C-alpha positions as CSV (number, residue, x, y, z in Angstrom):
1,M,0.0,0.0,0.0
2,N,1.4,3.4,-1.0
3,T,1.3,5.7,2.1
4,K,2.5,8.8,0.4
5,L,0.0,11.7,0.3
6,N,-1.5,12.7,-3.0
7,K,-3.5,15.7,-4.1
8,S,-6.9,14.2,-3.0
9,D,-5.3,13.4,0.4
10,Y,-4.4,17.1,0.9
11,W,-7.9,18.2,0.0
12,L,-9.2,15.7,2.6
13,I,-6.8,17.0,5.2
14,G,-7.8,20.6,4.4
15,I,-11.5,19.8,4.8
16,Y,-10.9,17.9,8.0
17,F,-8.9,20.7,9.6
18,F,-11.4,23.3,8.5
19,L,-14.2,21.4,10.2
20,S,-12.1,20.7,13.2
21,W,-11.2,24.4,13.6
22,L,-14.9,25.3,13.1
23,F,-16.0,22.9,15.9
24,T,-13.2,23.9,18.2
25,T,-13.9,27.7,18.0
26,T,-17.7,27.1,18.2
27,D,-17.1,25.0,21.4
28,Y,-14.9,27.7,22.9
29,Y,-17.6,30.3,22.0
30,F,-20.4,28.5,23.6
31,E,-18.3,27.8,26.7
32,G,-18.1,31.6,27.2
33,N,-15.1,31.5,29.4
34,A,-12.4,30.8,26.8
35,K,-9.6,33.3,26.5
36,T,-8.9,35.0,23.1
37,I,-5.4,33.5,23.0
38,E,-6.9,30.0,23.3
39,M,-9.2,30.6,20.3
40,I,-6.3,32.0,18.3
41,V,-3.5,29.6,19.2
42,D,-4.9,26.2,20.1
43,A,-6.4,25.3,16.6
44,P,-3.2,26.3,14.6
45,V,-1.0,24.4,17.1
46,Q,-3.2,21.3,16.9
47,L,-3.0,21.6,13.1
48,V,0.8,21.8,13.0
49,V,1.4,19.0,15.6
50,T,-1.1,16.7,13.8
51,L,0.4,17.3,10.4
52,F,3.9,16.6,11.8
53,M,2.7,13.4,13.3
54,L,0.9,12.4,10.1
55,Y,4.1,12.9,8.0
56,I,6.2,10.9,10.5
57,F,3.8,8.0,10.3
58,M,3.0,8.1,6.6
59,Y,6.5,8.8,5.3
60,Y,8.8,7.1,7.8
61,L,7.3,4.8,10.4
62,I,4.8,2.8,8.3
63,P,7.0,2.5,5.1
64,K,10.2,1.6,7.0
65,Y,9.0,-0.5,9.9
66,L,5.8,-2.1,8.6
67,V,6.1,-2.3,4.9
68,E,9.8,-2.9,4.4
69,N,11.2,-4.5,7.5
70,K,8.1,-5.9,9.3
71,N,9.6,-4.7,12.6
72,Y,6.5,-4.3,14.7
73,W,8.3,-3.8,18.0
74,M,10.3,-0.9,16.6
75,F,7.2,0.5,15.0
76,F,5.3,0.4,18.3
77,S,8.2,1.9,20.3
78,L,8.8,4.8,17.9
79,S,5.1,5.5,17.5
80,L,4.8,5.7,21.3
81,L,7.7,8.1,21.5
82,T,6.3,10.2,18.7
83,L,2.9,10.5,20.5
84,I,4.6,11.4,23.8
85,A,6.9,14.0,22.2
86,L,4.4,15.8,19.9
87,G,1.5,15.3,22.2
88,G,3.6,16.8,25.1
89,I,4.2,19.9,23.0
90,D,0.5,20.3,22.4
91,V,-0.3,19.7,26.1
92,L,2.3,22.3,27.3
93,I,0.9,24.9,24.8
94,L,-2.6,24.2,26.0
95,Q,-1.4,24.7,29.5
96,W,0.1,28.0,28.6
97,T,-2.9,29.4,26.7
98,G,-5.1,28.3,29.5
99,G,-3.1,30.3,32.0
100,N,-1.7,27.3,33.8
101,Q,1.9,26.8,34.9
102,F,4.1,24.2,33.2
103,G,5.5,23.2,36.5
104,S,2.3,21.7,37.8
105,M,2.1,19.3,34.8
106,L,5.8,18.4,34.7
107,K,5.8,17.5,38.4
108,K,3.7,14.5,37.6
109,P,5.6,12.8,34.8
110,I,3.4,9.7,34.6
111,H,0.3,12.0,34.3
112,F,2.1,14.2,31.7
113,I,3.0,11.1,29.6
114,Y,-0.5,9.8,29.8
115,K,-2.0,13.2,28.9
116,S,0.5,13.6,26.0
117,I,-0.4,10.2,24.5
118,A,-4.2,10.8,25.0
119,T,-4.0,14.3,23.4
120,A,-1.9,13.2,20.4
121,S,-4.0,10.1,19.8
122,N,-7.2,12.2,20.0
123,N,-5.8,14.7,17.5
124,I,-4.6,12.2,14.9
125,A,-6.8,9.1,15.3
126,L,-9.8,10.1,13.2
127,L,-7.8,11.7,10.4
128,F,-5.3,8.9,10.4
129,G,-8.1,6.3,10.2
130,I,-9.8,8.1,7.3
131,L,-6.5,8.4,5.3
132,L,-5.6,4.8,5.9
133,T,-9.0,3.6,4.8
134,K,-8.8,5.8,1.7
135,K,-5.3,4.4,0.9
136,F,-6.6,0.9,1.4
137,Y,-9.4,1.2,-1.1
138,E,-7.2,3.0,-3.5
139,S,-4.7,0.1,-3.3
140,Q,-7.5,-2.4,-3.8
141,I,-8.7,-0.5,-6.9
142,A,-5.1,-0.4,-8.3
143,M,-4.7,-4.1,-7.6
144,V,-8.0,-4.9,-9.5
145,S,-6.8,-2.7,-12.4
146,M,-3.4,-4.5,-12.5
147,E,-5.1,-7.9,-12.3
148,E,-7.4,-7.0,-15.2
149,K,-4.4,-5.9,-17.3
150,R,-2.5,-9.0,-16.4
151,R,-5.4,-11.2,-17.4
152,E,-5.8,-9.3,-20.6
153,N,-2.1,-9.7,-21.4
154,E,-2.1,-13.4,-20.6
155,L,-5.2,-13.9,-22.8
156,K,-3.6,-12.1,-25.7
157,M,-0.5,-14.2,-25.2
158,L,-2.5,-17.4,-25.2
159,R,-4.5,-16.3,-28.2
160,S,-1.3,-15.5,-30.1
161,Q,-0.1,-19.1,-29.5
162,I,-3.1,-20.4,-31.4
163,D,-2.6,-18.7,-34.7
164,P,1.0,-20.0,-35.5
165,H,-0.2,-23.5,-34.5
166,F,-3.2,-23.2,-36.8
167,L,-1.1,-22.0,-39.6
168,F,1.5,-24.8,-39.1
169,N,-1.2,-27.5,-39.4
170,N,-2.9,-26.0,-42.4
171,L,0.3,-25.5,-44.4
172,N,0.8,-29.2,-44.0
173,T,-2.7,-29.8,-45.3
174,L,-2.2,-27.5,-48.3
175,D,1.1,-29.2,-49.1
176,A,-0.7,-32.5,-49.3
177,L,-3.3,-31.2,-51.7
178,I,-1.3,-29.0,-54.0
179,D,0.1,-31.9,-56.1
180,T,-2.9,-34.2,-56.1
181,D,-6.1,-32.1,-56.7
182,T,-5.7,-28.6,-58.1
183,Q,-9.4,-27.8,-57.8
184,A,-9.6,-29.0,-54.3
185,C,-6.5,-27.0,-53.5
186,K,-8.2,-23.8,-54.8
187,T,-11.3,-24.5,-52.7
188,Y,-9.1,-25.2,-49.7
189,I,-7.3,-21.9,-50.1
190,Q,-10.6,-20.1,-50.3
191,R,-11.9,-21.7,-47.2
192,L,-8.5,-21.0,-45.5
193,S,-8.7,-17.4,-46.4
194,K,-12.2,-17.1,-44.9
195,L,-10.9,-18.7,-41.7
196,Y,-8.0,-16.3,-41.5
197,R,-10.3,-13.4,-42.1
198,Y,-12.3,-14.6,-39.1
199,L,-9.1,-14.9,-37.1
200,I,-8.1,-11.3,-37.9
201,Q,-11.6,-10.0,-37.1
202,T,-11.6,-11.8,-33.7
203,K,-7.9,-11.4,-32.8
204,D,-8.7,-9.2,-29.8
205,A,-11.9,-11.0,-28.7
206,E,-11.5,-13.3,-25.7
207,V,-14.9,-14.9,-26.3
208,M,-17.3,-15.2,-29.3
209,P,-21.0,-16.1,-29.7
210,L,-21.3,-19.9,-29.9
211,E,-23.3,-19.6,-33.1
212,E,-20.4,-17.8,-34.9
213,E,-17.9,-20.3,-33.6
214,M,-20.0,-23.2,-34.9
215,Q,-20.0,-21.6,-38.4
216,W,-16.3,-21.2,-38.2
217,V,-15.8,-24.8,-37.1
218,Q,-17.8,-26.1,-40.1
219,H,-15.2,-24.4,-42.3
220,Y,-12.4,-26.0,-40.3
221,I,-14.1,-29.5,-40.6
222,Y,-14.3,-29.0,-44.3
223,L,-10.5,-28.5,-44.5
224,I,-9.9,-31.7,-42.4
225,E,-12.2,-33.8,-44.5
226,T,-10.8,-32.5,-47.7
227,R,-7.3,-33.5,-46.9
228,F,-8.0,-36.8,-45.1
229,K,-11.1,-37.9,-47.1
230,K,-12.9,-40.6,-45.1
231,D,-10.2,-40.9,-42.4
232,Y,-12.0,-38.4,-40.3
233,Q,-15.8,-38.0,-40.0
234,F,-17.5,-35.4,-38.0
235,H,-21.1,-35.2,-36.9
236,I,-22.8,-32.1,-35.5
237,A,-25.8,-33.0,-33.5
238,I,-27.1,-29.7,-32.2
239,S,-30.6,-28.5,-32.7
240,Q,-31.0,-26.2,-29.7
241,D,-31.0,-22.4,-29.8
242,L,-27.4,-21.4,-29.2
243,S,-28.1,-17.6,-28.8
244,G,-26.9,-16.1,-25.6
245,F,-24.0,-18.6,-25.2
246,Y,-20.4,-17.7,-25.6
247,I,-17.1,-19.7,-25.8
248,P,-13.4,-18.8,-25.8
249,T,-12.5,-17.8,-29.3
250,G,-11.1,-20.7,-31.2
251,A,-11.9,-23.2,-28.4
252,L,-13.8,-25.6,-30.7
253,Q,-11.0,-25.5,-33.3
254,L,-8.5,-26.5,-30.6
255,A,-10.7,-29.4,-29.5
256,L,-11.1,-30.7,-33.0
257,E,-7.4,-30.2,-33.7
258,N,-6.7,-32.4,-30.7
259,V,-8.7,-35.2,-32.3
260,V,-6.8,-35.0,-35.6
261,K,-3.4,-34.6,-33.9
262,H,-3.7,-37.7,-31.6
263,N,-5.7,-40.2,-33.7
264,H,-5.0,-41.9,-37.0
265,A,-7.4,-43.9,-39.1
266,T,-6.5,-47.5,-40.0
267,D,-7.7,-49.8,-42.8
268,N,-10.5,-51.1,-40.6
269,Q,-11.4,-48.0,-38.6
270,Y,-11.8,-44.4,-39.2
271,V,-11.8,-41.6,-36.7
272,E,-15.3,-40.5,-35.8
273,A,-16.1,-37.4,-33.8
274,S,-19.3,-35.8,-32.7
275,I,-20.2,-32.3,-31.4
276,Q,-23.2,-32.3,-29.1
277,F,-24.9,-29.7,-26.9
278,A,-25.3,-30.9,-23.3
279,A,-27.0,-28.5,-20.7
280,D,-24.4,-25.7,-20.3
281,Q,-21.7,-27.5,-22.1
282,I,-20.7,-28.4,-25.6
283,C,-19.0,-31.8,-25.9
284,I,-16.6,-33.2,-28.5
285,R,-16.4,-37.0,-28.4
286,N,-14.2,-39.2,-30.6
287,N,-13.3,-42.9,-30.8
288,K,-9.6,-43.6,-30.0
289,T,-7.5,-45.2,-32.7
290,I,-3.8,-45.5,-33.2
291,K,-2.0,-42.5,-31.8
292,K,0.0,-40.4,-34.2
293,N,3.7,-39.7,-33.5
294,T,3.4,-36.0,-33.5
295,D,5.5,-33.3,-31.9
296,S,3.2,-31.1,-29.8
297,L,3.8,-27.3,-29.9
298,G,2.8,-27.1,-26.3
299,T,-0.6,-25.4,-26.9
300,G,-3.7,-27.5,-27.3
301,L,-5.6,-28.5,-24.2
302,K,-3.2,-26.9,-21.8
303,N,-3.7,-23.6,-23.6
304,L,-7.5,-24.1,-23.5
305,K,-7.5,-24.9,-19.7
306,A,-5.5,-21.7,-19.0
307,R,-7.8,-19.5,-21.0
308,Y,-10.9,-20.9,-19.1
309,Q,-9.1,-20.2,-15.8
310,L,-8.6,-16.6,-16.8
311,L,-12.1,-16.0,-18.2
312,S,-14.3,-17.7,-15.6
313,D,-14.4,-20.1,-12.6
314,K,-15.5,-22.9,-14.9
315,Q,-13.3,-25.8,-16.0
316,I,-13.3,-28.1,-19.0
317,E,-14.2,-31.7,-18.3
318,I,-12.3,-34.6,-19.9
319,E,-13.5,-38.2,-19.9
320,E,-11.2,-40.8,-21.3
321,N,-11.1,-44.6,-21.5
322,D,-9.5,-47.2,-23.8
323,H,-12.0,-46.7,-26.6
324,S,-13.1,-43.0,-26.5
325,F,-12.1,-39.5,-25.5
326,Q,-14.5,-36.7,-24.7
327,I,-13.9,-33.1,-23.8
328,C,-16.7,-30.8,-22.6
329,L,-16.3,-27.1,-22.9
330,P,-18.4,-25.0,-20.5
331,L,-20.5,-22.3,-22.2
332,L,-20.2,-18.8,-20.9
333,T,-22.7,-16.0,-20.6
334,L,-22.0,-12.3,-20.5
335,S,-22.7,-10.6,-17.2
336,T,-25.3,-7.9,-17.3
337,D,-24.0,-6.3,-14.1
338,S,-23.0,-2.7,-14.5
């Protein structure tokens, strides 16, 4: 917590001392027996002594012994000495303006120390409490702002990892088509350009409407089926209204990419995957076949889990056995709170 005073703190201190002076002089006026010197001197002395104590606490004692060194015993000892010293000055001046002799107070050192601590604490307690409360809430607001920026930066970093991975896989696909089917290659390039247009349009979006992501995924499925023919078959079994639901941008593509990356069709078995809507989730399920020997770029499901952690308190669910693999992606809704 930053304890240094800022412009708004000084405004607050000014308002506090104005009201304090107003109440003090009004109290003296209604008492009727206060001397003129008391009304003139007491309030400014209280102001100076309180400001001095405030600066000692805010710029020296708290930063040095609480924030930096965590030396609570030294903080307590020096705070007590500060209250005695500055409170004693205030007590002696009050004695003088009230027409009393210093000697009568100093002859009783224990009483003088008690009076000094009580006077100093009374002068600074309310203002000190108000300032510390203000500083606390300012620090909380700053922490929330920093956390939001951190989350935003991490999300952008994670999103940036998706695009190179996506390009890497599709260049391999294009390479496989270019010498075998020129027309299919042209169609593939057209589809790929549409997908990259979508990526460019959504590059700064953490989430997208599920309806739009489903349209994007259908283009992606076309690219997979074009390259691998019947090796991979995808079924979309969703008839529900998807409006109002959101999903991390590119999450479905990552889930389908995981299917292609880790499964390979055989002569007797192709890779079959289905996309289904289940309550507040969308699930991608595939049969398990021979695992490909591929070098992972370190994104995939780990990336997806990290993005969900940053966006919400929901987690993806994975069910796996010897024959099938299923990943369920929680659907998100946008908060309407202001």
